[in-house]
N, C-alpha and C positions, 0 to 999 in steps of 0.2 A: 442031266437031272432037272426035274420040274418041281417048282415050288407051288403048292396048292394054296388057294385062298384060305385065310384063317378067319374064323368067325369071332375070335376073342381079340378084337382090335383094341390094343392097349392105348392109353393116353388119349382117348377120345377119337381115335381114327375111325374112318368109315370105309366100306368096301371100295376098292380101287377100280374105277370104271375101265381103266386101261388093261386090266387083267393080269398085271404083274404080280399081284398078291401081296405087295408090301407098300404102304404109304406112310408118311410121317404125320405129325400132329396137325399140320396145315394142309393135308391132303395131297402132298407132293409125292409122286411115284419115283422109285429108283430106276433110272434109265441109262445113266452115263457113268463111266468109271474112268478116272485118271490115275495112272500108275507111274510113280517115280521109280526109275531104275538105278539112280545114283544121286547122292547129295553133293557130288563134286561138279565143279564147273571151271572152265578155263577163262571165263570172263569175270570181272569184278564190278558189274554194273552197280552203281551207287544206290539205286532203288531196290536192289535185291540182295547183293552180296558185297557190301562195302569192304574195301581192302583193309581198313584198320581193324575190322572184326575177323574177316575170313583171310587171315594171313598165314604165315608159315607155322605159327604156333597153334592154329585152329585144328582141332581134332575131328577129322571126318570119320565116317563109319568105316570100320575094318571090313574086308571083303566077306568074312564069314557071317557078319551081321546083316548083310544084304539078303533080300529074298533071292533064291535061285530062280532060274527061268522055269524050272519044273514046278516050284511053289507058286509062282505067278500064274502059270498056266492053270493050275488047279483052282486058284482063287477066281480066275476069270470064268471058269466053268460054274462055280458056285454063284457068282453074280449073274451070269447069263440065265441061270434058273429063275431069277427074279424078273426077267424081261430086259435086262441090260443088253443093249445091242451095239453100243458105241464105246470104243476103248481109245483113250489117248495116252501115248507113251511120253513121259516127261522126265525132268530131272530136278535140280541140276541140269547139266547138259547130257541128254540121253545118249548121244553118239560117242561119249567117252566110255560107255559100258561095252566092253568087248563082246562081240557076237550078238549085238542087239538085233541084227537081222534074223537070227535064229529064233529069238523071242517073238518077233513079228509073225513069222511063219507059224509058230505054235499057237499064238493067239488067234490067228486067222482060221485055224483048224477047228476052233470051238464052235459047236452048233449054236446058232442064234446070233453070233457076232458077225455083223455085216459092214462095219465101218471101223477101220483101224487107222489112226492118225498119229502124228508125232510132231512135237514142237522142238525146234532147235535154234541155236544161235548161228548155224550154218558154217561154223569154223571148219568142220570136217565134211561138209555136205558135198563138196565138189568130188571127192573121191568115194563117197558112200552112196550117192544118189542112185546109181544103177543097181547096186545090191539091195538097197531098200525097196526099190520098185519090184525087183525080181522076187523078193521075199513076200510080196503081196500087200505092201503098204498102200492104202487107198489115197491118202492125202497128206500134205505136210504144211506146217506153219513155221514161218521164219521170223525171228525177232530182228528188227532193224529200226533203230530209234531216230535215225536221221540220215539223209543223203549227203550232208555236209561232213566231209571226212574228219575235220578237226573236232566238230561237235561229237560225232559218233565215237571217235577214239577216246575222247575225254569221258564219255558216258560208259563205255565198256571198260575203261581204265586199264587196259592191257595193250593198247595201241593196235588193235585189230582194225583193218581198213574196210571201208565201204565196198571197194572194188572186189574184195575177196568174198563178201557176203553176196554181192550181185552175181559173181561167178557161180556160187553155190546154188542160187535161185535158178540161174540159166541151166545148170546141170540137172537140177531136179525137174525142170520143165522138159528138157530133152529126154529125160528118163521116163516121161509119161505121168509125172505127178502133178501136172497143171490141171486146174487152176490152183495157184499157191496163195495162201493167205499170209500177208505180211503184217506183223504186229508192231505198232509204234506206241510206246508209252510216252505220253506228252506231259512235260513238266514246264511250268511257267518260268520264263527267264533262262531256261536251259536249252530246249529244242523246239519250243512252240513257234519260233520264227521260221522253222523249216517244214511246217505242216503242209503248206500248199505245194512246195517243191516235191514232196513225197507223192502227193496226189497227181501232180503233173507227170512225174516219171512213169507211173504205172497206169495212168489213164489210157484207155485204148488197148490195153493188154487183157489177157484173161485173168490176171492176178487181182486180188482184192486186198487193199490196204484197210486194216482195222486200227482205228485210233483208240487208245485206251487211257482213260483218266488215271492219273497217278494215284495209287491206292496205299492205304496204311497197312500193308501186309507185313507181318512180323513186327519186330521191335527194334531193328537196327538201322532202318533207313531214314530216321529223323523226319518222318512225314509231317507235313503241316498243310492245313486246308488252303492256306494262301498260295501253295505251290500247285494247286489243282487248276487245270484249264477245263472248265465245264464243257461237256459234249456239245451243247448248243452253240458255244462260241467256236468250237472246231468246225462244226457244220457251216456256220456263218462265214468263217474265213475261206473255206473251200468254195462255198457257193457263190461268193463274190467273184471269184476267178472262173469257176466252172459251175454254172447253175445246177442245183441238186433238187431231186424230188423224192419224197419219202416212199419207201417200198414196203410191202407186207413181209413179215418174217417167213422164212422157209419152213419153219416148224415151231410148235409150241415149246417155249423154253429157250429159244435161241438167245444167246447173251448179247449179241451185237444188234443194234438197230440198223436197218439197211437204208441206204440212200443211193439212188440211181442218178447218174448224170443225165441231164435233160436231153442231151444230144444222142443218147443211146450208146455211149462209148464205155460202158462199164458201171461199176458201183463201188462204194466204200461202206465200211461198217464203223459204228461208234459204240464203244463199250463204256457205259456210264454208271458203274457200280457205286460211285460216290454221290452224284447229283440226282440220278434216277435209278435207284436200286431195283434189281430184278429178282430179289429173294423169293418172291411169291411163286415163281415158276422154275426155281432151281431144282434140278433132278440129278445132281452130281454127287458122287462119293469119290473120295481120294484114298489111295493106298500109298503110304510113304515107302521109301527105299528099303526100310527094315521091317515093313509089314504091319504098320499101324493103320487102321481105318479112321479117316477123318470125314466129317459130314459137312464141313464148311472150310473155305479158304482161310477164314479168320479164326479157326478153332484154336483152343488152348490145349486140349487133350485129345488123344486118339485111343482106339481100342486095339490091343495087341493081338493080331491074328497069327503072327509068326510063331509065337509060343504054342498056340493050339496046333498049328501045322506040324511043328517039330515034336510035339508030344503025342502025335498019332491020332488027332481028331479025325472023325469021319466027315464026309461031305455034308451029311445032314447036321452034324454038330456045328460045323462052320457056318452053314446056312442059318441055323437058329441064332448064332451069335450075331451075324449080320442083320437078321430080321429084328432082333431085340434092340439093336442100336438104332436102326432106321425108324421103327415105329415110335420111338421116343424123341426123335429129332425135332427140335424146335428152333433151329438156327435161323436167324434173320439179322445178322450183324449189321449189314449195310443199311437196313431200314432203321435200325436203332442208333446208328453212329452219332454220338453226341457225348456230353459229359458222362452219360451212363456207361459208355464203353471206354472212356479214357483210362489209360493205365493198365488195361488188360494185357496180360502176357499172351502173345499169339505165336503160333508156330511159324518159322521162317518159310518164305515162299520157295527157297532153294531146296527145302526139305520135302515138300509135298507137290511141287510144281505149281504153275500158274493157273 
């Protein structure tokens, strides 16, 4: 399905030079879609799903409330009509969703989708890497917050070991999913002393470590600005051991600033949504596991697309619902982060993915 350009650009929008036919109030086109396939995870990382909240009494979504693979496939087709060409499968932990390989194959079959990726904690990656690659997965991102086993096990809070994550990364590489991106959320006084060790371990491989500033996603992680290690400090730490040079972004809207090793042995990325927000170039929408569309990682409310799907909405009606949300989008939470945003109730990261 193709979405034509609309002349009645609401909320002060202007024609989209990219040709996608839908832009928001700040001129940002819709290009990327992140889809959560489950709100469940087998880790209890304190910056995402602290154990005291997400415990045995926590009510996760029942299976019938989750979007089916057929419903997700249909929504991907609708978003592709707007020019979306990149899909990231997230969770929770997406590999907990039975048959996720089938979904990857279905998404890859949608005309216009040329990049399908998945973010995982790697707990199931060793045994799933080959089937993911065979299903057509293009790339994979692995979360690994430290190479120090004691630090990492304390952070994931379930005792999962570094060696098991590294084995998953190796399996993914052997399956043809390299280069792999490794995400490290950096928290002051928690794992910041292991930043250089992470760089050292993956330097000279094809894999790319991306250091992420600790963010105030959701309302359960007790975020404090004092716990943030600024991206510039991360770069300085690494560059002292292994000199770095800035590199141009691969594409407009890339969330990580790129830094190459001066000796030509690879690169790192730094995601600075706290100290150097990139709201101005954000082209991402998110679909939660039960089918709500969110236009920002820090959003409070979503738009229910599942009800429309199950009520028999046509593709055109779904497309109009997406368009009407996006053209009114004015999200720029990270740029505004201050007393103006303090106390806002935000959706949890485990619900809509990172």
